[in-house]
N, C-alpha and C positions, 0 to 999 in steps of 0.2 A: 934667331939664335935658338939652339937646342939646349935644354937644361938637363941636369942629372940629379940623382937623389943619393943621399948618404943613407945606406940601408940601416945602420945602427940608429940614426935619429928617426927614421921612419918607424922602426919598431918601437922606439921609445915614445913617439907621439901616440901610437896605439895604446901603450900602457897608460900614458897620461889620460887618454880619453876614457879608458875603462875605469881608472881611479876617479876621474871626475864624475862619471856616471854613477859609480857606487856612492860617492859623497852626496850626489844629488838625491839618490833614493833614500839614503839615511837621513839627510836633512828634511826631506819631505815628511818622513815619519815623525821627526822631532817637532816640526811646525804643527802637524796635524794633531799631535797628542798633548800639546800645551795650550795654555790660555793666557790672555792678558799681556802684561809686559814681557813675560818669558817667551811667548810666541813671537812677539815682535823682534826680540833680540835674536831668537833662533832664525827668523826670516832674514834678518840683516846679515848675521854671520854665515848662514847657509848660502845666501845669494853671493856673498864675497868669495867663499870657498869654491862654490860651483862655477861661478863666472870665471874666476881665475883659472880653474881647471880646464874649462872649455877653451878659453883664450890661449892658455899655455899650450894645449894640444895643437891649436891652429898655428901658434908661433913656432913651436918646435918643428911642425911639419914644413913651415916656410924656411926654417933654418936648414932643414934637410935638403932643400932645393938649391942647386948650385948652377950659376951661369959663368961663362968664361970672362966675366968682368967683376971688379970689386963690388960688393953689395953692402948697403947700410940701411938704416931705418930711421925715419923721421920720428923723434921722440913724442911730439905732440899728437900726431896722427895715430901712433902706436897706442898711446894711453887712451885716446878717444875710442879706438876699437875695443880696448879692454873694458871701458865703461859700458859699451854696448852689450858685451857678453854678460857683465854683472847685472845690467838692467833686465836683459832677457831671462836670466836665471831667477831674479826676484819675482818677475811676473809668473814664471813657471811654478815656483814654490807657493806663491799665493794662490794660484789656480788649483793646485792639487790639495791644498789644505781646506778647500771648501767642503761642506758636508756632502754635496752631490756634484757629479761631473757629467751632465747630460751630453749627448752626442753633439748637439749644436755648439755648446760651449767648448767641447773638446776640439772640434774642427776649427773654431775661431782661434782658440789658443794655439793650435798647431801652426796655423798660418802666421799669426803674430810672432810666435817664438822662432819659427823657421825663417821668417823674414829678418828677424833681429840677428840670428846667427849668420845668415848669408850676408847681411850688411856688415857684421863684424868682420867676416872673412875678407870681403872685397875692400873694406876700408883698410884692413891690415895690409892687403896687397898694395894699396895706394900709398902706404908708408914708404915704399921703395922710391917713389917719385921718379919713375923711369922716364927717360927722355929719348925718343918720343914715347908717348903713353902706351900702355899695354892694350893689345887688341884681344877681345874675347870671342870665342866661337859661340854663336847664339845657341846651338843645340846643347853643347856641353854646359853652357851657362844656365840654360833652362833646367837641364837635368840636375845640376848642383842645387838649384833653388828648390826643386821638387823633392830632392833627397833630404834637404834641410827641413822642409815642412813635414815630410813623412817621418823622418827621424824624431822630430819634435813631437809629433802626434803619438808615435810609439812610446817615446820617453814619458810623456804626460800620462798616458794610459797605464803604463807599467808602474810609474811612481804612485799613481792614485790607488792602484790595486794593492801595492805592497807597503803602503805607508804605515799600516798598523801591524805589520808582520814582525813582531818582536823577535821571533826565533827562526825566521825563514832566511838565514844567512846564505845558505847554498843557492836558493832560488834568487835571492837578491844579487849574488855574484854572477849568476848566469844572465840575469836581466841586464846587469851593468856591462857585461861582455858584449851582448847584442847591441846595446845602445852605443857603446864605444866604437864598435865596428861601423855602425851607421853614421856616427858623427865623423869618423875618420874618412869614411867613403865620400861623404859630402865634401870634405876639405880637398881630397885629392881629385875629385871630379872637378871642383872649381879650379884647381891648379892645372888640370888638363885643358880647361877652357882658355887659359892664358896663352897669348901669342906675343913673343918678343921680337920685334923687327931687327934685321941686321943693322949693326952700328949703334944700337941703343946703349945708353949708359945710365948709371944709377945716380940720380941727383942727390939722394940722401948721403951716398958715400962720399961725394965731392964737397958737399956744403954743410958739414958739421953734424951729419947724422950719427947715430950710435953704431959702432962697429958690430957686425953680426956675431963674431966669436964671443966678445965680452957680454953681449946681451943674452946669448944662449945660456951661458953659465948662470947669469943673474935670474933669468926667467925660470929655469929648471929648479934651481935651489929654492927660490922664494915660493914658487907655486907648490912644489911638493911639500915644503915645510908647512905652508898654510893649510893645505888639504889634510896633511897628516895630523896637525894639531886639531883641526876641526873634527876629524874622525875620532881621535882619541878622546877629546872632550865629550863628543856625542856618546861614544861607547861608555865612558865612565858615568856620564849623566844617566844613560839608560840603565846601567847596572844599579846605580843608586836608586832610581825610581822603582826598578824591579824589586830591590831589597826592601825599599820602603813599603811597596805594595804588599810584599810577602809578610813583612813585619806587621803591617796594618791588619792583614787577614789573620795572622797568628794571634794578634792581640784581640781582634774581634771574636775569634773562635775561643780563645782562653776566657774572655769576658763572658761569652755565652755559656761556657762550661761552668764558670764560677757561679753565674746566676742560676744555672740548673742545679748545681750542688747546694747553693744557699737556699733554694726554694723547693727542693724535692728530696724525698727520702731516698737514700742511696740503694736500698735493697729493692724496693718495689717501683721506684721512679714515680711514685705518686706525690702530689703536693704535700709539703710538710706543714707544721703548725703555723709558720710565718705566712706562707701563701694561703693557707686555709683562712686565717684571720682576715686577710685582704679580700678573699672571695666572699666571705660572709658579710663583710661591711659593704661590698659592692651590691650584694643581693639585697641587703637592707635598704640601701639607697634606691635601688630600682623598684623594689616592692613598695616603698613609701611613695615614690613618685607616681607609680601606676596603680596604686591601691590593690596590690596583689599579695599573695601569701607564698611562703616556702617553708620547708621542713629541714631541721637539723637533726640528723640521726647519728647517735653515738653507739658504736658497735664494739663489743669486746668478745673475744673467743673464749668459750668454755673449755676448760681442760688443757689449754695451751701450755701452762706452766708445767703440768705433769709430763706432757710430751717433751717439752724442752729439756727438763731435768733428766728424763729417762734416756732420750736418744741423742742429746747434745744440741749445741747451737746450730750446727749446719743443717740438721734435720728440721729444727725449728724455723730457720730462715727459709728453707725450701717450702715448708708448709705455709708460711706467711705469703710468699710470692704466689703460690698456687691459689690461696684464698683471694688475694688481691686480683688475680687474673679472672677468677670466676665472678666476683662481684662487679668488676669493671665491665665484663661482657653483658651485664644486665642493664647497664645505665645508658642514658641518652647523652647526646653531645653537650647539652646544657647543664647536666648534672656534674657535681664535683665529688670525687672520692679522694680522701686524704688519709695518710697514716701518721698518727701522732707519735708513735714509738711503741715498742713492745708489740702487744697484740691488740692495740686500740686503733680503730678506724673511725672516721667521721665522714658522713655524706651530707651534702647540701643539695636538696632536691626542690626545684620549683613545683608548686602544686596549687591546684584550684580548690581542692577539697582534701581534708586530712585523710580520707579513705585512700587517696592515691598513695600517700606515704605508707599506709598499712599494706597495700598491695606490694609495693617495692620491698618492704621489710620481709614479708612472707616469701617473696621470690628469693631473697638472699638466704633466708633460713633453709628453703627447699634446695637451693643450689649446693649447700654444704652437706646434704644427706649422703651423697655419693662419697665413698671412701677416697682418701688421697694417698697415693702411693709415693713414698719418699724413701730412697736408698734401699729399695727392696722390701720395705715394711709398709703395711697397710695401716693408715692412721685415720682417726675419725674425730672431728671437732664439731661443735655446735656454736651458735652465736646468740648472745644476749644483746638486744637492741633497745635503746631508749630514744623517744621521739619528742622534740619540742617544735612547736609551730609558731612562726612569726605572723602576726604580732601578738596573738593571744597569750603566748607563753614567754614573751620577752621582746623588747624592742632594741636591745643592745647585744652585741656579739658575746660579751661575757655572760650575760644572763641566759641566752639561748644555749650556750655550751654547758653551763652549770646545770641547767634544767634537763637537758638531754642526758647528761651524765647521771643525774639523780634518778631519772627514769630507767636508765640502763641498770643501775644497782638494784632498783626495785624489781626488775625482771630477774636478776640473779637470785634475789631473796625469795622469789616465788617459783623456783624450779628451773630457771634458765631455759635456753633454747626457745626463745620467743621474743616478743616485742611489747613495749608498754608506752603509752602516751603519758606525757608529764601531767601531774596533778599537783595543785598547791600543797597538799598534805605531805608530799614527798620532801618538801623543803625542810620540814621539821627534822626528819632523820638526817638529811644532808648537813643541816646546820649543827646538829648534835655531833656528828662525826668531825666536822670542821673544828668545833670547840674542843673536842677531845684531842685532836691533833695539835692544836695551838697550845693546849695545856701540857701536852707531852713534850713539846719542845722546851718548855720551861721547867719540866720536872727534875732534870738533872741538877740545874743550878739551884733549885729550891730544896734539894735533898729529899724529894718525895719518893724516890725509888729505893726499894729495899730488896735484899736477897734472903730467901728462905733456903734452908739446906735439908735435903732428904737423904738419910743414911742408906748405905748399901752394905749388905752383910754377906760374908763368904761362907760356903759350906766347907767342912761338915759341922763346925762348931759355932757357926753364925757370929764370928767376930767381925768387928767393924772393918770394912774394906775401903771405905772412903765415903764422900758425900757428893751430891750433885747440887750445884747452885741453880736455884730457880728464881726468876725475876718476878717481883710484885710491885705494884704501884699504889702507894698510899695517897689516893686523890683527896684533896681537902673537902670536896663536896660529895663525891660519889663513893668514898670509902676505899677499902682495899680491893684493887682490881687484879684479876688474874691475867696472864699474858694473852689469852684468847680475845680479850676485849680491846687490846691496843696493839699487839704485835702485827696483825695484818695491815693496820694503818701505817705503822712504822715501816713495814716492808715496802708498801706502795709509795711512800713519800721519800724513801732513802734514809730516813732517820734511824733505821735499824743499825747502821754502822756505828753511830755515836752511842746508841744503847749497848751494843755489843762490847765496845771498848770500855764503857763504864762497868759492865758486869765483870769483865776480865780483871780490870783494875781492882774492883771491890773484893772479888773472890780471892785474889792473891794477897790483898791487904789483910783479909780475915784469916787466911791460912798462916800468914806471918804472925798474927796476933795469937792464934792457937798455939803455934810452936813456942812463942815467947812465954805463954802461960803453962807450957808443959803438957798440953793436951795432945793425945796420941791420935790425931786425925791423919791417916796415911796420905790421902790425896783429895783434891777437889776437882770436880768435873764441871766444865763450862761448855754450853752449847754454842756452836757457831752457825749463824745464818748463812744461806747460800751467798748473799751479797757480801757479807763480811769475809767469807772464805775466799772469794774471788778477788778481794782487795789486794793490790800489789804491796801494801804496807803491812800486811798481816804478820809476816815472819819477823820483821823488824820490831813491830809493836809488842809481840809476845816476848821477844828477847829483852826489850827495854823494861817491860813490867816485871819480869823475873829478876833482873838485876836490881831494879829499884826497890823491890821488897825482899831482896836477899834470900830468894827461894831456889832450892834445887829444882831443876826442870822436871824431875821425876815426880814431884808433888802435884803437877798439873796434868790433867787429862782433858783433851779437847774432843768434843763429840760433834761429828758431822753426820748428816743423814746419808743413807745409801744413795739416794738420787743425786744429792750434791756431789758425792764422791765420783759418781759415774757420769756426770754431765759432760765433763771434758776430762776423760780419764788420764791422758798424758800430762796435762797441766796439773791435775789433782795429785798425781804421783810425784811430780816435781815439788809441789808445795809441801806435801806430807813427808817427803824425804828430808827436806830442810828442817822441818819441825822435829822429826825423830832424831836427826843428828844432834840437835840441841839436847835431847833427852826427854822431850815431851811425849806423853803417851797419847795414842789416838784410839778413839772408840767409834765404831760404825753404828749409828743410832737408827732406830726404826727399821731394823733389818727384816727383810721379807716383804716389805711393802713397795719396794722399788723394782728397778730393772737392773740386774747385775750381770756382768760377764765374769765367769769364774776365772778366765784368763787374767783379767785385771784384778779381780778380788784377791787372788793369791799373791799378786805383786804389791798390794797395798800394805804399807808398813804399819798396820793396825795391831793393837794388843787386845782389843775387846770387840765382841759382837753383842749388840743389845737387841733382844727380841722385842718387837713392838707389842705394846699392851693389848692391841686388837686380837692377837693370837692367844694371849694368856686368858682373856676374859671368858671364853667359852672352852677353855682347855679341857675341863672335866666332862662336858656334854657333847662336844663337837669332835667326832673322830678326824675330820679333815684338819682342824686346827691342831689337834694332838699330833698328827702325822707331820705337819709343817714344822712344829716346834721340835719334834724329834730329829727331823732332817737338819734343822739349823744347828742344834746342839752337836750332832755328829759332824757336820761340816766344820764347826768351830774347833772341835777336838782334832780333826784332821789337819787343820791349818795352824794348830798350836795357838789358838786364840782363846782368851777367857770369855765365857758366855755369860752374859748378864740378862736376867729376866726382869722386866719392869712391869709394874701394874699388878704385883702379887697381892691379892686381897683376901684370899681364903687359905685355910690350912690345907685343903685338898689340892689347890693349885701348887702350893709349896711342896707338898709330898710328891705330887706327880713330877714336878721339875727335879726333885731330888733323885727320883728313880731314873730319870733320863740322864742324870749326870751334870745338871746345870751348876755352874761355879758360884755365881753371885746372885743375890735376890734384892729386889727393890720394890717397895709398895707399901700401901697403908697397913697391911698386916704386920709389917716389921717396924715401920716408922713413918710418920707423916712429915711433910716439910715443915720446918720450924725456923724461927729466927736464930741468928747465930748465938745470941745470949742464952736462949733456952737450950740449945744443943750443948753449949759449954757448961751449963749448970747441971746437966744430966750426967751421972756417972757413966762414962762411956763403956766400961767393962761390964756394967749391969744391963745396958740397953739390949743386947742380944737375948739375954735370958728373959727379960720382960717381954720382948717381942715374940719370942718363940712360945712363951707361955708354958 
């Protein structure tokens, strides 16, 4: 009997074969990339989906075949052929999930899988239970088996190659199409081998077999559903794994960045204080174990503050980065260079002899001889270095750091731009400074701080124009201390802000007291440190102090240095504008010693320019100083600013300033700083006459 084919079902069988192949490739990737119980579950689910797909293709292909007799299928034999397809698929997935797939194993797998598919096909054909039985052409039969083996080999090789291709969807679809055509070709070659004798009849159709039409619908729906669900689950699982992997990578990168930020200086990318401490402790442990030595070198840049104040923080940061780069270029891989903050650097250098540390220190000093160009400006810094050697100068990290720091300050005290090895005698000075700083922290609560007030007199009649509040410390053991003995320590420790707040509070309190007593003190001037001026709470604190003491804002003059005002000109302008809107007067102190831009200077809302005492000291004998003072006075007049000369100590200086047109005079000639009580007991209207003499 001659058979015919339903073209729609033939085409559909090809689609099922391609879908089954794509599912097989995807499942191979899932099995290969998972471990343990998950891999076993994917193997079982993949074998079921893949096996059902291959079997479904075969069965749809058989349903596409029509004979001029009724056809049916034996349910048991049909299920048995399906089990063979699932078993073959499980073997294939297991095989391609191996770490390696050598040629010998590939050929063996192709033979076994091809035999399994051929057995599934011919078992499925036997489900018709044809009477008499089907005859098979041996050539076509052999060709179908060879095609099954060849298709299986190709499928195994392609699946092994693409199993980890997470994003090769186009290549996987092309491979699935090739595999689908091969599997379909095997099926229809096998069908071509079948010979149905005349008068044959289908035993399954007569004896309770499953009708072909009903079975076709069931097979197609169930198979497509199972393969679709498997693919959807696989895709979703793959996406979840990809996102989990991306999240893990992002978390690892974020953790690395956090560790980098936590242990390194953000400007120079050098180890910070935390990492430095760990490196020194590791060096101590290693040196103790191997009986070795190493040096801790504390380095501070000379003149950095002046550059930072004059050119701004951006120039200062660029300078620090360049210095760090130059020093780092001199070091070996086992050396550690760290930045503690500001212009302080620390080196940890393994050494067999202290002279090695001296050589490195000298190289660093020499490397900074060449000028540094920043923002079009040529800058020059030097370095002061202190060296402490383990174990002779300390066996603990804290001791080594403290001794290297003490040695560095000894270098600064002896002219800077050099290095000094620690000596025990340096501890005496360091301990003295530490004691002074400790006492200073308690000075406010113990009421040991006092203000002295120096009067300022205005030309031409030398009437009292105001007073300047000057801080003194009545130390219980050391006596009355001037600011020079403790203000630098306060600035380095950050205590200067608390001292500045106390000075402002006390000056305004005293001003209120003078007003309540009827004393005609026009105003009080208070100096602001650079750190205090940059504090975000400054404007609010000034406002609160004035309200608390019921003072007009015009009674208060705040003095800032020229370098402080120019350090960050735009920010300074904003702060000064807020203060002047309140009514507070602004004076530019130490004018002429810093670096000013006339463009910004004319925008500063200042009312006074104070000529630094360094220019007044040799005013009578030094023509250059005289010319500078004359220029400052002229500039002040041009900008409508009151010009104040400080440090006036001789009648000649006063007379010279008078001829130049100076507005206000301050100095020992006219009045020394005194306590508030002494100033209050002096007849204020008589002071100018006595001062003028």
